[in-house]
C-alpha positions as CSV (number, residue, x, y, z in Angstrom):
1,X,0.0,0.0,0.0
2,X,1.3,3.4,-1.0
3,X,0.6,5.9,1.8
4,X,1.6,9.3,0.5
5,X,-0.3,11.1,3.3
6,X,1.3,9.1,6.1
7,X,4.9,9.9,5.1
8,X,7.3,11.1,7.8
9,X,7.4,14.9,8.1
10,X,10.3,17.2,9.0
11,X,12.9,14.8,7.6
12,X,16.3,15.9,6.3
13,X,15.0,15.5,2.8
14,X,12.5,18.3,3.5
15,X,14.9,20.6,5.3
16,X,18.3,20.0,3.9
17,X,19.0,20.6,0.2
18,X,22.0,18.2,0.1
19,X,19.9,15.4,1.6
20,X,17.1,16.1,-0.9
21,X,19.5,16.0,-3.8
22,X,21.2,12.8,-2.5
23,X,17.8,11.1,-2.1
24,X,16.7,12.2,-5.6
25,X,19.9,10.8,-7.1
26,X,19.3,7.5,-5.2
27,X,15.7,7.3,-6.5
28,X,16.8,8.1,-10.0
29,X,19.4,5.3,-9.9
30,X,16.7,2.9,-8.6
31,X,14.4,3.9,-11.5
32,X,17.0,3.4,-14.1
33,X,17.6,-0.2,-13.1
34,X,13.9,-1.0,-12.5
35,X,12.8,-4.1,-14.3
36,X,10.2,-2.9,-16.8
37,X,8.0,-5.8,-16.0
38,X,7.5,-4.3,-12.6
39,X,5.7,-1.3,-14.1
40,X,2.5,-3.3,-14.5
41,X,2.5,-4.5,-10.9
42,X,-0.7,-3.6,-9.1
43,X,-0.7,-1.8,-5.8
44,X,-3.1,0.1,-3.6
45,X,-2.9,3.8,-2.9
46,X,-4.3,5.2,0.3
47,X,-5.5,8.8,0.1
48,X,-6.9,11.1,2.7
49,X,-10.0,12.6,1.3
50,X,-11.0,15.2,4.0
51,X,-9.5,17.0,6.9
52,X,-11.1,14.6,9.4
53,X,-8.7,11.9,8.3
54,X,-11.1,9.8,6.3
55,X,-9.1,7.6,3.9
56,X,-9.9,5.6,0.8
57,X,-8.0,2.9,-1.0
58,X,-7.7,2.9,-4.8
59,X,-6.1,0.5,-7.2
60,X,-3.1,1.6,-9.2
61,X,0.1,0.3,-10.8
62,X,3.7,1.1,-10.3
63,X,3.7,2.8,-13.8
64,X,0.7,5.0,-12.9
65,X,2.3,6.1,-9.7
66,X,5.6,6.9,-11.4
67,X,3.6,9.0,-14.0
68,X,1.8,10.7,-11.1
69,X,5.1,11.6,-9.4
70,X,6.4,13.1,-12.7
71,X,3.2,15.1,-13.2
72,X,3.2,16.3,-9.6
73,X,6.9,17.3,-9.9
74,X,6.1,19.4,-13.0
75,X,3.3,21.1,-11.0
76,X,5.7,22.0,-8.2
77,X,8.3,23.2,-10.8
78,X,5.7,25.5,-12.2
79,X,5.3,27.1,-8.8
80,X,9.1,27.4,-8.4
81,X,9.3,29.0,-11.8
82,X,6.6,31.6,-10.9
83,X,8.4,32.4,-7.6
84,X,11.7,32.8,-9.3
85,X,10.2,34.9,-12.1
86,X,9.0,37.3,-9.4
87,X,12.6,37.7,-8.4
88,X,13.7,38.3,-12.0
89,X,15.1,34.7,-12.6
90,X,14.0,33.0,-15.8
91,X,14.3,29.3,-16.5
92,X,14.1,27.3,-19.6
93,X,10.9,27.7,-21.6
94,X,9.7,24.1,-20.7
95,X,10.5,24.2,-17.0
96,X,7.3,23.6,-15.1
97,X,5.3,23.1,-18.3
98,X,3.6,19.8,-18.9
99,X,5.0,17.8,-21.9
100,X,1.6,18.0,-23.6
101,X,1.3,21.8,-23.3
102,X,2.3,23.4,-26.6
103,X,4.7,26.3,-25.9
104,X,2.9,28.4,-28.5
105,X,-0.3,28.5,-26.3
106,X,1.8,29.3,-23.3
107,X,3.5,32.2,-25.1
108,X,0.1,33.5,-26.4
109,X,-1.4,33.4,-23.0
110,X,1.4,35.4,-21.5
111,X,1.2,38.0,-24.2
112,X,-2.4,38.8,-23.4
């Protein structure tokens, strides 16, 4: 069971950049050697659905959860890009933009 909402809080990964980078590198290494047949493995995901703590279990696969993490990371990168832009720092045109989002529509929306 994947329990995103029950993860440990206040860990070094959340408070220390070096620890976060180290852990990200470890996870990337594990992903690069992951047996592709594992991607279709079923698993359950526990999700808190309201502030009272009510939880539900949904079915998923390793592949779906990896895709979710990628999408969620892009979402966070978009927030980082906006915060940095407010400080005059620009990043690559695709940073924080979903792969399916055409850059032309992003540019047009910014020009309005």
